[in-house]
C-alpha positions, 0 to 999 in steps of 0.5 A: 500500500505504501507504493500506491501512496507514493505513486499517488503523491508523484502523480499529484506533484506532476499535475501541480507542476503541469498546472503551474507551467500551463498557468505561466504560459497563459499569463505570459501570453496575456502579458505579451498581448498587451500594448506597450505603455503609452504606445497604445492606439488612442494616445495616452501614457508616457511611452515612446511615440511613433516618429512623425514621418511614420505617424503621417504615413499611417494617417495619409490613407490615400497617400496623396501627401496630405491628411485631410479631415476625412482621414483624421481620427482625432479631435477636430480642434487638434486638426485645426491646431496642426493645420497651420495654413488653414487649407483643410489639410495637414502636411508632414511639415505642419505635423512636425512643426506642431507642438506636442499635444495629446488627443490626436487619436490613433497611433500617437497623433491622428492615425486611423482607427479601424472603421 
């Protein structure tokens, strides 16, 4: 009977080990699936932002070299603040010259969200 108890104890230990390993994999996967702090779509946080040229390329959906209001996904007030010459379009130069200010929506400054 002592052999049976040792076998049962060994089985329980193995089960516990497998359960702990599975939990580690699941929790590790959940942690990796989270966006980096501050880099999450929608702005916010204090993490690193996408460089202006990359943000601009992401925002310029029709690739015409300008972001118009139909491509902009942030607050209208922010668009108006960046559009220095008030022509209804934001150029890369205007985006680069704009003072930092949150609320651009999307990936750090107006990048489109999935519609």
